[in-house]
C-alpha positions as CSV (number, residue, x, y, z in Angstrom):
1,M,0.1,-0.1,0.1
2,F,1.0,3.3,-0.9
3,D,-0.3,6.6,-0.2
4,G,0.4,9.4,-1.8
5,S,-2.6,11.3,-1.9
6,H,-1.0,14.2,-0.3
7,Y,1.0,15.0,-3.0
8,P,0.2,17.0,-5.7
9,I,-0.9,14.3,-8.4
10,E,2.3,14.5,-10.4
11,E,4.8,13.6,-7.5
12,N,2.0,11.0,-6.2
13,V,2.6,9.9,-10.3
14,E,6.0,9.7,-10.3
15,K,6.5,8.1,-6.7
16,T,3.8,5.5,-7.6
17,K,5.4,5.0,-10.7
18,E,8.8,3.9,-9.0
19,L,7.2,1.6,-6.9
20,V,5.1,-0.1,-9.8
21,K,8.4,-0.7,-11.2
22,I,10.1,-2.6,-7.8
23,C,6.7,-4.4,-6.7
24,A,7.2,-6.0,-10.7
25,E,10.5,-6.8,-9.8
26,K,9.6,-8.6,-7.0
27,G,6.4,-10.1,-7.8
28,M,4.2,-8.2,-5.1
29,S,0.9,-6.0,-5.8
30,L,0.4,-2.4,-5.2
31,E,-1.8,-0.4,-3.9
32,A,-2.1,3.2,-4.8
33,E,-4.1,6.2,-2.8
34,V,-5.5,9.1,-4.9
35,G,-7.9,11.5,-3.3
36,S,-7.5,12.5,0.1
37,I,-9.3,9.6,2.9
38,G,-11.2,12.2,5.4
39,G,-10.1,11.7,9.2
40,E,-6.9,10.9,10.6
41,E,-4.1,8.3,9.8
42,D,-0.1,8.5,10.4
43,G,-0.5,12.3,10.8
44,V,-1.8,12.7,7.6
45,V,-5.3,14.6,7.9
46,G,-8.5,15.0,5.4
47,M,-11.4,16.0,5.5
48,G,-13.0,13.4,3.0
49,E,-12.4,15.2,-0.1
50,C,-13.4,13.2,-3.0
51,A,-10.8,12.4,-5.7
52,D,-10.6,13.5,-9.3
53,P,-11.8,10.4,-11.5
54,N,-8.9,11.4,-14.1
55,E,-6.4,11.4,-11.1
56,C,-7.4,7.7,-10.7
57,K,-7.0,6.8,-14.4
58,Q,-3.9,8.4,-14.0
59,V,-2.6,6.8,-11.3
60,A,-4.3,3.2,-12.4
61,D,-2.7,2.7,-16.2
62,L,0.9,2.8,-14.2
63,G,-0.3,-0.8,-13.5
64,V,-1.1,-0.9,-9.6
65,T,-2.8,-3.7,-8.6
66,M,-5.5,-1.7,-6.6
67,L,-6.9,1.8,-6.2
68,A,-8.0,3.4,-3.2
69,A,-10.3,6.4,-3.6
70,G,-11.4,9.2,-1.8
71,I,-15.7,9.2,-2.4
72,G,-16.2,10.8,1.3
73,N,-14.9,8.3,3.2
74,I,-12.9,8.9,6.6
75,H,-10.5,6.9,8.8
76,G,-11.8,6.4,12.4
77,K,-15.1,7.0,13.6
78,Y,-17.6,9.4,11.3
79,P,-19.4,12.5,12.4
80,A,-23.1,12.9,12.9
81,N,-23.1,15.4,10.2
82,W,-21.2,13.4,8.0
83,P,-22.8,13.5,4.2
84,G,-21.8,10.2,3.5
85,L,-19.9,8.3,0.2
86,S,-20.1,9.8,-2.8
87,F,-21.9,7.3,-5.1
88,E,-21.6,9.6,-8.4
89,T,-17.7,9.8,-7.9
90,L,-17.5,6.1,-7.5
91,A,-19.4,5.7,-10.7
92,A,-17.2,8.0,-12.4
93,I,-13.7,6.5,-11.0
94,K,-14.8,3.2,-11.9
95,E,-16.0,3.8,-15.4
96,Q,-12.3,5.9,-16.0
97,T,-10.7,2.5,-14.1
98,G,-12.5,-0.1,-15.8
99,D,-11.6,-3.3,-14.0
100,M,-9.3,-2.3,-11.5
101,P,-10.5,-3.4,-7.8
102,L,-11.4,-0.7,-6.1
103,V,-10.5,0.0,-2.2
104,L,-12.5,1.6,0.1
105,H,-10.7,2.8,3.2
106,G,-12.3,3.9,6.2
107,G,-15.1,1.6,6.3
108,T,-15.8,1.7,10.0
109,G,-19.2,3.1,10.6
110,I,-20.3,3.0,7.3
111,P,-24.1,2.1,7.2
112,E,-24.3,-1.7,5.2
113,D,-26.7,-0.3,2.5
114,M,-23.6,2.3,1.6
115,I,-20.8,-0.8,1.7
116,K,-23.3,-3.2,-0.3
117,K,-23.9,-0.2,-2.8
118,A,-19.9,1.1,-2.9
119,I,-19.6,-3.0,-3.6
120,S,-21.7,-3.3,-6.4
121,L,-20.1,-0.3,-7.9
122,G,-17.1,-2.0,-8.0
123,V,-15.4,-1.8,-4.5
124,A,-13.6,-4.9,-4.3
125,K,-12.0,-4.2,-0.4
126,I,-12.7,-2.6,2.3
127,N,-10.6,-1.2,5.1
128,V,-12.1,-1.2,8.7
129,N,-9.3,-1.4,11.4
130,T,-11.2,1.5,13.9
131,E,-13.9,-1.5,13.8
132,C,-11.7,-4.1,14.8
133,Q,-10.0,-2.3,17.5
134,L,-13.0,-0.8,19.0
135,S,-14.2,-4.3,19.3
136,F,-10.9,-5.4,21.0
137,A,-10.9,-2.1,23.3
138,A,-14.7,-3.1,24.5
139,A,-13.9,-6.6,25.3
140,T,-10.7,-6.2,27.2
141,R,-12.6,-3.1,29.4
142,K,-15.7,-5.9,30.2
143,Y,-13.0,-8.3,31.1
144,I,-11.2,-6.0,33.6
145,E,-14.2,-4.0,34.5
146,A,-15.5,-7.7,35.7
147,G,-12.0,-7.8,37.8
148,K,-11.3,-11.3,35.1
149,D,-7.8,-10.0,35.8
150,L,-7.7,-10.5,39.6
151,E,-8.8,-13.8,39.4
152,G,-6.1,-16.7,39.7
153,K,-3.7,-15.7,36.5
154,G,-6.3,-13.4,34.7
155,F,-3.6,-11.0,34.6
156,D,-1.7,-13.4,32.0
157,P,-1.1,-11.7,28.9
158,R,-2.9,-14.7,27.0
159,K,-6.1,-14.6,29.3
160,L,-6.2,-10.7,29.5
161,L,-5.9,-10.5,25.7
162,A,-8.3,-13.2,24.7
163,P,-11.2,-11.7,25.1
164,G,-10.2,-8.5,22.7
165,A,-8.7,-10.9,19.7
166,E,-11.9,-13.4,19.7
167,A,-14.1,-10.0,19.5
168,I,-11.8,-9.2,16.9
169,K,-12.5,-12.5,14.8
170,A,-16.3,-11.8,15.6
171,T,-16.1,-8.1,13.9
172,V,-13.7,-10.1,10.9
173,R,-16.5,-12.9,10.8
174,E,-19.2,-9.8,10.7
175,K,-17.4,-8.0,7.9
176,I,-16.8,-11.4,5.9
177,E,-20.7,-12.4,5.6
178,L,-21.7,-8.3,4.9
179,F,-19.0,-8.3,2.2
180,G,-20.2,-10.8,0.5
181,S,-16.9,-13.0,1.2
182,A,-17.6,-16.2,2.6
183,G,-16.9,-19.1,1.0
184,K,-14.7,-17.3,-1.4
185,A,-10.8,-17.9,-1.0
């Protein structure tokens, strides 16, 4: 995954082009990003702007494996006043990029109907890391608040972290079903 979205498009294209060559030599896939994804990730803050479909085509044509594009999506939790995904932008990007698998970053908190529509318009990968982290934190908090870390060897990291790990697995199972990926390898 290379996020060049915070660079001017010319620089994003040049850097992505270099990585396409390196990845091809090593037999690796490359996901590139165009347009700012809202929220904050790795110190980069975006407002959920929509990518320019023509810029998406420029990057897709470089030979990347997948393309993440801003369509109003946000990393982290969505604010109450979030206007939703721009399906008009997504459709225009798909029209420009053809069969290129599209990626939706910031999938946590997007309503199921929007997720399903995004998939129908060409989104092939959806990132839901925040949702997994929230599930982990809630299950771990419940374990500690119940005092289980004080019972026997409940403080053992394998026991202390187990409820959180199980919560992540449950969240991933739910998403596999929602995304229509169950039974597919």
